C-alpha positions in Angstrom: 0.2 -0.1 -0.1 1.3 3.6 -0.7 2.5 5.3 2.2 -0.1 7.7 3.7 0.4 11.4 4.8 1.0 11.0 8.6 3.1 14.2 9.4 2.8 17.8 8.4 5.6 20.2 9.2 4.8 24.1 9.1 7.9 26.3 8.8 7.3 29.7 10.2 4.8 31.2 12.7 2.8 34.3 12.6 -0.9 34.7 11.5 0.1 32.4 8.2 1.7 29.5 10.3 -0.8 29.5 13.0 -4.1 30.1 10.8 -2.9 26.9 8.7 -2.0 24.8 11.8 -5.3 25.8 13.3 -7.3 25.1 10.3 -5.7 21.7 9.5 -5.8 20.4 13.1 -9.3 21.3 13.7 -10.5 19.7 10.1 -8.4 16.5 10.6 -9.8 16.0 14.3 -13.5 16.6 13.1 -13.2 13.9 10.2 -10.9 11.2 11.2 -10.5 8.9 14.0 -6.6 8.8 13.7 -4.8 12.2 13.6 -1.9 13.4 11.7 1.2 14.9 13.7 1.5 18.8 13.2 4.4 20.3 14.1 5.0 24.2 13.6 8.8 25.2 13.7 9.3 29.0 14.3 12.4 31.0 14.5 13.1 32.5 18.0 15.0 35.2 16.3 12.8 36.6 13.5 10.1 39.0 14.5 6.4 38.8 13.3 6.3 41.3 10.5 2.4 42.0 11.4 1.4 42.6 8.1 -2.5 42.3 8.1 -4.7 44.1 10.5 -7.9 43.8 8.6 -9.7 40.8 8.0 -12.9 39.6 5.7 -16.0 38.1 7.1 -14.6 34.7 6.0 -12.4 35.1 9.4 -15.6 34.3 11.5 -15.9 31.1 10.0 -12.4 30.1 10.2 -12.2 30.9 14.0 -15.6 29.3 14.6 -14.3 26.0 13.0 -11.1 26.1 15.2 -13.3 26.1 18.1 -12.3 29.6 19.2 -14.8 31.5 21.2 -15.5 34.9 19.8 -15.4 36.6 23.2 -11.9 35.4 23.9 -10.8 36.5 20.6 -12.2 40.0 20.8 -10.9 40.3 24.3 -7.3 39.2 23.8 -6.5 40.5 20.4 -7.5 44.1 20.6 -10.1 43.4 18.2 -12.9 45.9 16.9 -15.6 45.2 14.5 -15.0 46.2 10.5 -18.1 46.6 8.3 -16.3 47.6 5.1 -13.9 50.2 3.7 -14.4 54.0 3.0 -12.5 55.4 0.0 -11.8 59.0 0.5 -10.5 61.3 -2.3 -10.1 58.4 -4.7 -12.3 59.7 -7.6 -11.7 63.5 -7.8 -9.7 64.3 -4.9 -12.5 67.0 -3.9 -13.5 67.5 -0.4 -16.8 65.7 -0.6 -15.2 62.7 -2.6 -15.8 59.5 -0.9 -17.6 56.1 -1.5 -18.0 52.8 0.4 -17.2 49.1 -0.3 -19.5 47.4 2.4 -19.7 44.0 3.2 -23.5 43.4 2.8 -24.7 42.3 -0.2 -27.3 44.6 -2.2 -31.0 43.9 -1.4 -32.5 40.9 -3.3 -29.0 40.0 -4.9 -29.9 36.8 -5.3 -33.0 37.8 -7.7 -32.6 40.9 -9.3 -29.7 43.3 -10.3 -30.6 46.6 -8.6 -27.6 48.4 -10.6 -29.4 49.2 -13.8 -32.4 50.5 -11.7 -30.4 52.7 -9.5 -28.4 54.1 -12.8 -31.6 55.2 -14.1 -33.1 57.0 -11.1 -30.0 57.8 -8.4 -32.2 60.3 -6.7 -28.8 61.9 -5.7 -28.3 58.9 -3.2 -25.0 56.7 -3.6 -25.2 53.3 -4.9 -24.1 51.6 -1.7 -26.6 53.7 0.5 -29.4 53.1 -1.9 -29.2 49.3 -2.0 -27.6 48.2 1.5 -27.8 49.7 5.1 -23.9 49.7 5.9 -23.0 52.9 4.7 -25.4 54.5 7.0 -24.1 52.4 9.7 -20.5 53.3 9.0 -21.4 57.0 8.9 -22.9 56.7 12.3 -20.2 55.0 13.9 -22.7 52.0 14.5 -21.6 48.6 15.4 -22.7 45.6 13.4 -24.7 43.9 16.2 -26.0 43.8 19.7 -24.6 42.6 22.9 -27.7 39.9 22.8 -26.6 38.7 19.3 -24.8 35.4 19.6 -21.0 35.0 18.8 -20.1 35.0 15.2 -24.0 36.1 14.4 -24.7 39.2 12.7 -27.1 41.9 12.2 -25.1 43.4 9.4 -22.3 41.3 8.0 -18.8 42.1 9.6 -15.1 41.4 9.8 -12.6 42.6 12.3 -9.8 44.9 12.7 -7.1 43.2 14.9 -3.7 43.5 16.5 -1.7 41.0 14.2 1.1 40.4 16.9 -1.5 39.7 19.5 -3.6 37.3 17.1 -0.7 35.2 16.5 0.2 34.7 20.0 -3.5 33.8 20.7 -3.7 31.2 18.1 -0.4 29.7 19.2 -1.9 29.2 22.4 -5.1 27.7 21.4 -3.4 25.5 18.7 -0.9 24.1 21.2 -3.3 23.8 24.2 -6.5 22.7 22.4 -5.7 21.3 19.1 -2.4 18.9 19.7 0.0 21.3 17.4 3.5 20.7 18.4 5.4 24.0 18.7 9.4 24.0 18.3 11.7 27.2 18.3 14.6 26.8 16.0 16.0 28.3 12.9 16.1 26.2 9.8 19.8 25.9 8.5 19.4 23.2 5.9 16.9 21.3 3.7 17.3 17.7 3.3 15.8 16.3 -0.2 15.2 12.8 -1.5 16.2 11.8 -5.1 12.9 12.5 -6.7 13.2 16.0 -5.2 10.6 15.8 -2.3 11.6 17.5 1.0 12.4 14.8 3.6 13.3 16.8 6.5 14.6 20.3 7.8 17.9 20.5 9.7 17.5 23.1 12.5 20.0 24.6 15.0 18.3 23.5 18.2 15.9 20.7 17.2 17.9 18.4 14.9 16.4 17.0 11.6 12.6 17.5 11.8 11.1 14.9 9.1 7.6 15.0 7.5 5.2 13.9 4.7 4.1 17.6 3.9 5.9 20.6 4.4 4.2 24.1 4.6 6.3 27.2 3.9 5.0 30.0 6.1 8.3 31.8 6.4 7.2 35.0 5.2 9.4 37.2 2.7 12.2 34.7 3.2 10.3 32.0 1.6 12.8 29.5 2.7 11.4 26.4 1.2 9.6 27.5 -1.9 11.5 30.6 -2.9 15.2 29.5 -1.7 15.1 26.0 -1.8 13.0 25.2 -4.8 13.6 28.3 -6.6 10.1 28.8 -7.8 10.5 32.2 -9.5 8.5 35.3 -8.3 6.3 37.2 -10.6 6.3 40.6 -9.9 3.3 42.8 -10.7 4.9 46.2 -10.3 4.3 47.3 -13.7 0.4 47.0 -12.8 0.4 48.0 -9.1 2.9 50.7 -8.4 2.9 50.8 -4.7 6.1 49.6 -3.2 6.7 51.2 0.1 4.7 51.4 3.3 5.4 53.7 6.5 3.5 52.5 9.6 2.6 53.9 12.9 0.5 53.2 16.0 -1.2 56.2 17.1 -3.1 56.3 20.7 -6.3 57.9 21.0 -6.8 61.1 22.6 -8.8 59.3 25.6 -10.2 55.9 26.2 -13.9 56.9 25.1 -12.8 58.2 21.6 -15.0 56.7 19.1 -13.7 53.7 16.9 -14.7 53.6 13.1 -16.4 50.4 12.1 -14.6 50.6 8.8 -11.3 50.9 7.2 -10.7 54.7 6.2 -8.4 54.5 2.8 -7.5 58.3 1.8 -5.8 58.6 -1.4 -2.6 60.9 -1.4 -0.4 62.3 -4.5 1.4 59.0 -4.9 -0.5 56.4 -3.0 -3.2 56.3 -0.1 -3.3 56.3 3.7 -5.1 53.7 5.9 -6.4 54.3 9.0 -7.6 51.3 11.3 -9.2 51.9 14.5 -8.5 49.3 17.3 -10.0 49.7 20.8 -6.5 51.0 22.1 -5.2 52.7 19.2 -5.2 53.8 15.4 -3.1 51.8 13.1 -2.1 53.9 10.4 0.4 53.9 7.3 1.1 55.6 4.1 1.6 53.3 1.3 3.3 54.8 -1.8 5.2 54.6 -5.1 9.0 55.2 -4.6 9.1 56.0 -8.3 6.5 58.9 -7.9 7.4 60.5 -4.6 10.2 60.3 -1.9 10.2 58.7 1.7 10.8 62.2 3.2 7.8 63.7 0.9 5.7 60.5 2.0 6.4 60.9 5.6 5.6 64.5 5.7 2.0 63.5 4.1 1.5 60.8 6.7 2.3 63.4 9.8 -0.1 65.9 7.9 -2.8 63.0 8.5 -1.7 62.2 11.8 -1.9 65.9 12.8 -6.0 65.5 12.4 -6.0 63.0 15.4 -3.2 64.2 17.5 -1.3 67.6 18.2 1.9 65.6 19.0 3.0 63.3 16.3 6.6 64.2 15.7 7.8 61.7 18.5 5.8 59.0 16.9 8.0 55.9 15.6 7.8 55.4 11.8 8.2 51.7 10.6 9.3 51.5 7.1 8.3 48.3 5.1 9.4 47.5 1.4 6.8 45.7 -0.6 7.4 43.8 -3.5 4.2 43.3 -5.3 3.6 40.0 -6.8 3.4 36.1 -6.1 5.2 33.0 -7.0 4.9 31.3 -10.3 3.4 28.4 -8.4 2.6 27.6 -4.8 2.9 23.9 -4.5 5.9 22.1 -5.8 6.5 18.4 -4.9 5.5 18.1 -1.3 5.9 21.5 -0.4 2.9 24.3 -0.4 3.5 28.1 0.3 1.0 30.0 2.5 1.0 33.6 3.1 4.1 36.1 2.6 6.2 33.2 1.3 3.6 33.0 -1.7 3.5 36.7 -2.4 2.0 40.0 -1.3 0.2 43.0 -2.5 -0.7 46.3 -1.2 -3.5 46.1 1.7 -6.1 47.9 -0.1 -8.6 45.3 0.2 -7.2 43.4 3.2 -6.2 40.5 0.9 -3.5 39.1 3.1 -5.3 37.5 5.9 -8.0 36.2 3.5 -5.7 34.6 1.2 -4.1 32.8 4.2 -7.4 31.5 5.2 -8.8 30.3 1.8 -5.3 28.6 1.3 -5.4 27.0 4.7 -9.0 25.9 3.8 -8.2 24.3 0.7 -5.3 22.3 1.8 -7.3 20.9 4.9 -10.3 20.2 2.7 -8.4 18.6 0.0 -5.5 17.1 2.2 -3.8 14.4 0.0 -4.0 10.9 1.5 -0.8 9.8 0.1 2.0 11.0 -2.0 0.8 9.9 -5.4 -2.5 11.9 -4.7 -0.5 14.9 -3.6 0.5 15.6 -7.2 -3.2 15.9 -8.6 -4.0 18.3 -5.6 -0.9 20.6 -6.1 -1.9 20.8 -9.7 -5.4 21.7 -8.5 -4.0 24.2 -6.0 -1.7 25.9 -8.3 -4.4 26.6 -11.0 -6.9 27.8 -8.3 -4.7 30.3 -6.7 -3.0 31.5 -9.7 -6.8 32.6 -11.0 -7.4 34.1 -7.4 -4.0 36.3 -7.4 -5.0 37.6 -10.9 -8.7 38.4 -9.9 -7.3 40.4 -6.8 -4.6 42.3 -8.7 -7.4 43.2 -11.3 -9.7 44.3 -8.6 -7.1 46.4 -6.9 -5.9 47.9 -10.2 -9.6 48.8 -10.8 -9.6 51.6 -8.0 -6.9 53.6 -9.6 -8.0 53.0 -13.3 -11.5 54.3 -12.4 -9.9 57.4 -10.8 -10.5 61.0 -12.4 -7.7 62.5 -10.2 -5.0 64.5 -12.7 -3.0 66.1 -9.9 0.1 63.9 -10.3 2.0 61.4 -12.7 1.0 58.6 -10.1 -2.7 58.8 -11.1 -2.0 59.5 -14.6 0.4 56.4 -15.0 -2.0 54.5 -13.5 -4.6 55.1 -16.2 -2.0 54.2 -19.0 -3.3 51.4 -21.0 -0.3 49.5 -20.9 -0.5 49.3 -17.1 -4.0 47.8 -17.2 -4.4 43.7 -17.6 -6.2 42.8 -20.6 -8.5 40.9 -18.3 -9.5 44.2 -16.6 -9.8 46.1 -19.7 -11.9 43.1 -21.1 -14.4 43.5 -18.2 -14.6 47.4 -18.1 -15.5 47.3 -21.8 -18.4 44.9 -21.0 -19.5 46.6 -18.2 -19.9 49.8 -20.3 -22.9 48.0 -21.7 -24.4 45.9 -18.8 -23.6 46.1 -15.1 -21.6 43.5 -13.1 -23.5 40.2 -12.5 -22.9 36.6 -11.3 -22.2 34.9 -14.6 -19.3 37.6 -15.5 -16.8 35.2 -13.4 -16.6 31.4 -14.3 -15.6 30.0 -10.8 -17.9 28.7 -8.3 -16.1 30.4 -5.4 -14.8 34.0 -6.4 -12.8 36.0 -4.2 -14.7 39.1 -5.0 -18.4 38.7 -6.0 -20.1 40.9 -8.7 -21.3 43.0 -5.8 -18.0 44.2 -5.1 -17.3 45.4 -8.6 -20.7 47.2 -8.4 -19.9 49.3 -5.5 -16.3 50.1 -6.7 -17.7 51.1 -10.1 -20.8 53.1 -9.1 -19.0 54.4 -6.1 -16.5 56.0 -8.4 -18.9 57.5 -10.9 -18.4 54.8 -13.6 -21.5 54.7 -16.2 -23.0 51.7 -17.8 -25.3 52.4 -20.7 -29.2 51.6 -20.2 -30.2 48.6 -22.2 -31.9 49.2 -25.2 -34.7 46.6 -24.4 -35.7 48.8 -21.3 -36.6 47.1 -18.2 -39.9 45.3 -17.3 -42.6 46.6 -15.2 -42.4 43.9 -12.7 -38.6 44.3 -12.1 -39.0 48.2 -11.8 -41.7 47.5 -9.1 -39.7 44.9 -7.4 -36.5 47.1 -7.7 -38.7 50.0 -5.9 -39.8 47.7 -3.2 -36.5 46.8 -2.4 -34.9 50.3 -2.5 -37.9 51.4 0.1 -37.1 48.2 2.3 -33.4 49.1 2.5 -34.2 52.6 3.5 -36.7 51.7 6.2 -34.4 49.0 7.4 -31.2 51.5 7.6 -33.3 54.0 9.9 -34.3 51.1 12.2 -31.3 49.8 12.7 -29.7 53.3 13.1 -31.9 53.6 16.1 -31.3 50.3 17.7 -27.4 49.7 17.3 -24.9 50.8 19.7 -22.0 52.4 18.9 -18.8 50.4 17.9 -16.9 51.5 21.3 -20.1 50.8 23.2 -20.3 47.2 22.2 -16.7 46.4 22.3 -16.8 47.7 25.9 -19.9 45.7 27.0 -18.4 42.7 25.2 -15.2 43.3 27.4 -17.4 43.4 30.8 -20.1 40.7 29.8 -19.0 38.8 26.8 -21.3 37.4 24.0 -23.6 34.6 24.2 -21.9 31.5 23.3 -22.7 29.7 20.0 
């Protein structure tokens, strides 16, 4: 009988390592009577990069499947609720220029496309405000649920803002205490391989050789296994996405009762943009920019201008510079090794794609975990095809934010609209959407990273125009659309009067906790 997969070695901790370990361990425990040995080898010398403080709603299900109590997670990881992103000054750069990418789908999204109905009659109301409640809730600083709402359940769909360092420590404790993951502190000094190219073991400085059947590379930008050992090429996308540097700071609140925004605020600048994430104890703020269009000194001055809106004393705040090489590996699974997280690639954090890519990579490895070595090549091929497609969809979606901008105040924005910098796949979709709004069948995969609704929020938030159909709209659909617009407006006002502020709910959870599932 062919040898079964009985041991998995994860190289690297951080969010990537521990999410992968927890997802695998929980899945195997729930499905099998016999376990698989999972070991996580983490360098004691390499600090956690801490990239990714914003999640997608998928994180709720990821944590729930691991057996994590949401109350514990919220209390221990400095977590606040996130209901989407507000993009400021992206379209024209004028004072009143903003739009939302919320997490709630448009009303009736499974039965009718409301976009053509809103385009025909917008009534001076933004698209997101017309079709979902979340822009209203975010502008009012409200939470997405009540203290009586059970753990992981929602009144309005939500994700999280979190402290990435605390999150990794929290998952480490959960995985080692509750899920049987073995944690080893050591540095990898050599990779031992068999004649067929498979990794047989990693040699470490303090733990000797650690053997395994499947190796998962979560070693961050070092990409020790996939990049350095297997030399899988890195595909840069800097010709499409120009951002290559981040300046990050932590900014305390003025006082303990300062409001916490329940959305990410992304404010466009001359040569990049500034993120602003509200955690319970501080802001996480950073300026990402293109070094080809501005200097680090100029970018830092823009960052300080932004910080002075929140605090009168920003000059002593420590600024951390993080280089960004946008792109991904040519493939993610080679022989008996698969890369997850930064070792697979990285893109600017405009749509918080770092943590969700870790989640869906770990989920696919767990769901399709090869039973034997011969089965692994088939799963590897499937994994590589799936994730090459997903990376390209994310790159296209990020580029769309820049392509739609009408800003003409710097070369950065003008260069972003050069046709040669726009992928053909995105050009094709933009041509299609001139004549028909985005809809489910525009994408051919059952599980898309961004649904058609995300493209609608972005296109119509930035003033894109889709021509009306020459065939008109049926009376039935016009009546249904009006019913849904009215329903949304009524629901938004009801929730506005019922939901607590983001700060108020977080304080109550710290004191009383949420109802267990």
